[in-house]
N, CA, C and O atoms as a DFTB+ gen file, in Angstrom:
332 C
 N C O
     1  1      22.198      -9.921      -0.430
     2  2      22.255      -8.785      -0.685
     3  2      22.931      -7.417      -0.074
     4  3      23.601      -6.659      -0.776
     5  1      22.714      -7.231       1.095
     6  2      23.159      -5.933       1.592
     7  2      24.954      -6.108       1.598
     8  3      25.657      -5.097       1.594
     9  1      25.455      -7.267       1.605
    10  2      26.772      -7.352       1.301
    11  2      27.114      -6.795      -0.179
    12  3      27.871      -5.848      -0.396
    13  1      26.709      -7.237      -0.758
    14  2      26.815      -6.902      -2.253
    15  2      26.787      -5.592      -2.347
    16  3      27.688      -4.952      -2.889
    17  1      25.757      -5.080      -1.833
    18  2      25.621      -3.495      -2.238
    19  2      26.298      -2.464      -1.108
    20  3      26.321      -1.235      -1.165
    21  1      26.833      -3.318      -0.083
    22  2      28.217      -2.639       0.693
    23  2      29.460      -2.613      -0.402
    24  3      30.095      -1.574      -0.582
    25  1      29.704      -3.613      -0.988
    26  2      30.682      -4.045      -2.039
    27  2      30.582      -2.811      -3.159
    28  3      31.606      -2.203      -3.470
    29  1      29.506      -2.532      -3.648
    30  2      29.227      -1.819      -4.521
    31  2      29.316      -0.439      -4.388
    32  3      29.372       0.288      -5.380
    33  1      29.333      -0.013      -3.248
    34  2      29.347       1.403      -2.430
    35  2      30.761       1.738      -2.463
    36  3      31.278       2.815      -2.756
    37  1      31.448       0.353      -2.024
    38  2      33.140       0.393      -1.802
    39  2      33.647       0.839      -2.591
    40  3      34.100       1.983      -2.627
    41  1      33.699      -0.415      -3.842
    42  2      34.744      -0.929      -4.743
    43  2      34.170      -0.768      -6.541
    44  3      34.805      -0.542      -7.571
    45  1      32.891      -0.976      -6.315
    46  2      32.040      -1.802      -7.176
    47  2      32.366      -3.361      -7.666
    48  3      33.278      -4.104      -7.303
    49  1      31.356      -3.574      -8.563
    50  2      30.948      -5.200      -8.472
    51  2      31.939      -5.839      -9.956
    52  3      32.058      -5.320     -11.066
    53  1      32.492      -7.043      -9.457
    54  2      32.831      -7.695     -10.639
    55  2      31.592      -8.093     -11.103
    56  3      30.579      -8.046     -10.404
    57  1      31.626      -8.570     -12.508
    58  2      30.691      -8.944     -13.368
    59  2      29.799     -10.080     -12.742
    60  3      28.568     -10.063     -12.757
    61  1      30.838     -11.395     -12.009
    62  2      29.903     -12.289     -11.410
    63  2      29.065     -11.676     -10.125
    64  3      27.917     -11.991      -9.813
    65  1      29.729     -10.936      -9.604
    66  2      28.892     -10.236      -8.523
    67  2      27.864      -9.066      -8.858
    68  3      27.215      -8.439      -8.021
    69  1      27.841      -8.917     -10.027
    70  2      26.742      -7.903     -10.338
    71  2      25.680      -8.969     -10.658
    72  3      24.571      -8.995     -10.124
    73  1      26.180      -9.962     -11.701
    74  2      25.058     -10.851     -11.929
    75  2      24.477     -11.498     -11.100
    76  3      23.282     -11.781     -11.183
    77  1      25.354     -11.887     -10.019
    78  2      24.554     -12.468      -8.863
    79  2      23.590     -11.278      -8.101
    80  3      22.499     -11.590      -7.623
    81  1      23.974     -10.252      -8.058
    82  2      22.918      -9.074      -7.398
    83  2      21.846      -9.011      -8.107
    84  3      20.795      -9.169      -7.487
    85  1      21.780      -8.805      -9.349
    86  2      20.653      -8.596     -10.213
    87  2      19.594      -9.998     -10.338
    88  3      18.391      -9.954     -10.593
    89  1      20.329     -11.089     -10.110
    90  2      19.388     -12.241      -9.980
    91  2      18.629     -11.983      -8.939
    92  3      17.428     -11.721      -9.001
    93  1      19.425     -12.058      -7.748
    94  2      19.145     -11.855      -6.291
    95  2      17.716     -10.793      -6.392
    96  3      16.529     -11.087      -6.245
    97  1      18.371      -9.445      -6.705
    98  2      17.167      -8.607      -7.072
    99  2      15.755      -9.107      -7.434
   100  3      14.736      -9.029      -6.748
   101  1      15.880      -9.513      -8.376
   102  2      14.558     -10.149      -9.518
   103  2      13.897     -11.245      -8.682
   104  3      12.718     -11.598      -8.708
   105  1      14.711     -11.619      -8.076
   106  2      14.180     -12.876      -7.044
   107  2      13.623     -12.439      -5.748
   108  3      12.852     -13.160      -5.116
   109  1      13.958     -11.393      -5.382
   110  2      13.026     -10.798      -4.388
   111  2      12.310      -9.861      -4.447
   112  3      11.842      -9.284      -3.465
   113  1      12.084      -9.520      -5.817
   114  2      10.869      -8.674      -6.625
   115  2       9.919      -9.592      -6.833
   116  3       8.754      -9.206      -6.729
   117  1      10.176     -10.984      -7.165
   118  2       9.396     -11.818      -7.581
   119  2       8.505     -12.388      -6.242
   120  3       7.288     -12.541      -6.350
   121  1       9.150     -12.658      -5.096
   122  2       8.678     -13.151      -4.112
   123  2       7.662     -12.135      -3.355
   124  3       6.614     -12.343      -2.743
   125  1       8.478     -10.814      -3.674
   126  2       7.199     -10.043      -2.878
   127  2       6.298      -9.579      -3.851
   128  3       5.446      -8.892      -3.287
   129  1       6.117      -9.646      -5.002
   130  2       4.982      -9.727      -5.872
   131  2       4.134     -10.703      -5.593
   132  3       2.946     -10.434      -5.416
   133  1       4.602     -11.989      -5.509
   134  2       3.615     -13.036      -5.211
   135  2       3.311     -13.058      -3.608
   136  3       2.185     -13.515      -3.408
   137  1       3.887     -12.751      -2.594
   138  2       3.271     -12.151      -1.108
   139  2       2.256     -11.218      -1.515
   140  3       1.284     -11.317      -0.767
   141  1       2.121     -10.441      -2.318
   142  2       0.867      -9.239      -2.492
   143  2      -0.177      -9.907      -3.145
   144  3      -1.320      -9.809      -2.698
   145  1       0.092     -10.647      -4.253
   146  2      -0.958     -11.244      -4.798
   147  2      -1.623     -12.260      -3.615
   148  3      -2.812     -12.382      -3.322
   149  1      -0.544     -12.887      -3.088
   150  2      -1.248     -14.029      -1.866
   151  2      -2.306     -13.105      -0.913
   152  3      -3.485     -13.423      -0.758
   153  1      -1.670     -11.887      -0.291
   154  2      -2.382     -11.229       0.278
   155  2      -3.541     -10.806      -0.273
   156  3      -4.573     -11.097       0.333
   157  1      -3.615     -10.220      -1.224
   158  2      -4.984      -9.716      -2.035
   159  2      -5.954     -11.003      -2.285
   160  3      -7.168     -10.899      -2.460
   161  1      -5.211     -12.274      -2.274
   162  2      -6.172     -13.279      -2.573
   163  2      -7.019     -13.762      -1.301
   164  3      -8.120     -14.310      -1.358
   165  1      -6.245     -13.432      -0.065
   166  2      -6.581     -13.786       1.305
   167  2      -7.509     -12.895       1.467
   168  3      -8.564     -13.325       1.933
   169  1      -7.436     -11.562       1.181
   170  2      -8.502     -10.241       2.062
   171  2      -9.786     -10.695       0.526
   172  3     -10.946     -10.463       0.867
   173  1      -9.701     -11.073      -0.469
   174  2     -10.980     -11.516      -1.113
   175  2     -11.723     -12.565      -0.665
   176  3     -12.896     -12.773      -0.975
   177  1     -10.898     -13.378       0.228
   178  2     -11.551     -14.653       0.679
   179  2     -12.343     -14.338       1.791
   180  3     -13.572     -14.396       1.844
   181  1     -11.460     -13.955       2.799
   182  2     -12.044     -13.297       3.808
   183  2     -13.536     -12.670       3.657
   184  3     -14.554     -13.031       4.247
   185  1     -13.349     -11.400       2.491
   186  2     -14.587     -10.554       2.106
   187  2     -15.631     -11.393       1.891
   188  3     -16.727     -10.945       2.229
   189  1     -15.599     -12.712       1.327
   190  2     -16.471     -13.917       0.674
   191  2     -17.099     -14.475       1.661
   192  3     -18.314     -14.673       1.679
   193  1     -16.042     -14.861       2.848
   194  2     -16.833     -15.675       4.042
   195  2     -17.242     -14.660       4.789
   196  3     -18.336     -15.071       5.176
   197  1     -17.091     -13.595       5.256
   198  2     -17.390     -12.467       6.484
   199  2     -18.405     -11.844       5.678
   200  3     -19.422     -11.636       6.339
   201  1     -18.478     -11.500       4.563
   202  2     -19.259     -10.698       4.020
   203  2     -19.144      -9.186       4.191
   204  3     -17.978      -8.791       4.160
   205  1     -19.989      -8.333       4.349
   206  2     -19.617      -6.709       4.594
   207  2     -19.847      -6.567       6.293
   208  3     -20.006      -5.444       6.772
   209  1     -19.851      -7.307       6.823
   210  2     -19.869      -7.188       8.651
   211  2     -18.913      -5.921       9.096
   212  3     -18.877      -5.821      10.322
   213  1     -18.216      -5.039       8.481
   214  2     -17.351      -4.245       8.842
   215  2     -17.646      -3.188       7.907
   216  3     -16.787      -2.411       7.492
   217  1     -19.084      -3.156       7.516
   218  2     -19.407      -1.910       6.258
   219  2     -19.996      -0.571       7.120
   220  3     -20.118       0.594       6.742
   221  1     -20.286      -1.144       8.320
   222  2     -20.780       0.253       9.030
   223  2     -19.209       0.747       9.533
   224  3     -19.068       1.954       9.340
   225  1     -18.464       0.343       9.902
   226  2     -17.064       0.768      10.292
   227  2     -16.729       1.544       8.996
   228  3     -16.561       2.756       9.126
   229  1     -16.611       1.000       7.760
   230  2     -16.115       1.715       6.826
   231  2     -16.874       3.088       6.264
   232  3     -16.271       4.027       5.744
   233  1     -18.255       3.024       6.460
   234  2     -18.814       4.033       6.151
   235  2     -18.958       4.889       7.267
   236  3     -19.388       6.007       6.981
   237  1     -18.690       4.650       8.591
   238  2     -18.301       5.875       9.259
   239  2     -16.880       6.596       9.104
   240  3     -16.695       7.792       9.326
   241  1     -16.060       5.829       8.756
   242  2     -14.994       6.051       8.246
   243  2     -14.855       7.224       7.096
   244  3     -14.309       8.327       7.055
   245  1     -15.538       6.514       6.289
   246  2     -15.792       7.449       4.749
   247  2     -16.627       8.897       5.325
   248  3     -16.367       9.932       4.712
   249  1     -17.304       8.951       6.120
   250  2     -18.272      10.222       6.504
   251  2     -17.622      10.834       7.153
   252  3     -17.714      12.062       7.141
   253  1     -16.579      10.054       8.089
   254  2     -15.654      11.212       8.986
   255  2     -14.576      11.866       7.714
   256  3     -14.258      13.054       7.772
   257  1     -14.191      11.197       6.868
   258  2     -13.363      11.638       6.003
   259  2     -13.759      12.948       5.215
   260  3     -13.130      13.992       5.045
   261  1     -15.267      12.466       4.702
   262  2     -16.085      13.327       4.048
   263  2     -16.054      14.862       4.458
   264  3     -15.811      15.862       3.782
   265  1     -16.497      14.651       6.256
   266  2     -16.686      15.915       6.967
   267  2     -15.342      16.643       7.142
   268  3     -15.249      17.864       7.013
   269  1     -14.275      15.816       7.449
   270  2     -13.050      16.377       7.473
   271  2     -12.698      17.469       6.161
   272  3     -12.504      18.682       6.240
   273  1     -12.689      16.618       4.975
   274  2     -12.267      17.322       3.899
   275  2     -13.523      18.189       3.277
   276  3     -13.303      18.669       2.165
   277  1     -14.542      18.394       3.738
   278  2     -15.524      18.801       3.131
   279  2     -15.222      20.498       2.719
   280  3     -14.512      21.243       3.393
   281  1     -15.665      20.735       1.942
   282  2     -15.437      22.774       1.711
   283  2     -16.717      23.310       2.213
   284  3     -17.835      23.052       1.767
   285  1     -16.379      24.186       3.319
   286  2     -17.333      24.896       3.747
   287  2     -17.196      26.379       3.092
   288  3     -16.211      27.096       2.919
   289  1     -18.925      26.596       2.723
   290  2     -19.056      28.105       2.278
   291  2     -19.825      28.986       3.056
   292  3     -20.777      28.551       3.703
   293  1     -19.462      30.406       3.069
   294  2     -20.097      31.105       3.846
   295  2     -21.380      30.792       4.398
   296  3     -22.299      30.151       3.887
   297  1     -21.294      31.396       5.630
   298  2     -22.660      31.271       6.370
   299  2     -23.935      31.966       5.487
   300  3     -23.705      32.990       4.844
   301  1     -24.889      31.539       5.487
   302  2     -26.548      32.195       5.451
   303  2     -27.159      31.908       6.049
   304  3     -27.418      30.713       6.192
   305  1     -27.737      32.887       6.744
   306  2     -28.737      32.773       7.645
   307  2     -28.516      31.749       8.537
   308  3     -29.208      30.731       8.562
   309  1     -27.601      31.963       9.259
   310  2     -27.000      30.823      10.513
   311  2     -26.945      29.535       9.966
   312  3     -26.983      28.620      10.788
   313  1     -26.849      29.181       8.555
   314  2     -26.671      27.656       8.129
   315  2     -25.443      27.651       7.357
   316  3     -25.138      28.543       6.565
   317  1     -24.584      26.379       7.668
   318  2     -23.793      26.303       6.866
   319  2     -23.961      25.437       5.674
   320  3     -24.783      24.538       5.845
   321  1     -23.402      25.477       4.530
   322  2     -23.572      24.765       3.726
   323  2     -22.333      23.993       3.105
   324  3     -21.375      24.597       2.623
   325  1     -22.411      22.864       3.145
   326  2     -21.514      21.884       3.020
   327  2     -21.752      21.354       1.533
   328  3     -22.834      21.113       0.998
   329  1     -20.301      21.218       0.934
   330  2     -20.188      20.368      -0.659
   331  2     -19.797      19.168      -0.463
   332  3     -19.650      18.404      -1.416
């Protein structure tokens, strides 16, 4: 693929080279799609086996993000109001 891309940059591709490039690109995209699907399935399997053991971690992360991204309103009687 890289070699064909280098040729493409310098002189352009012949019809056969272009066909080969496109077929290889499709193949690589399909492999990447399958790899992504496999990782997604593995994560679901891990979640099913382990359950929500990490929920404490995730809730802490969400709450920290909420605190960082919260909108602070003006102070009323020494009390901050967060939305």
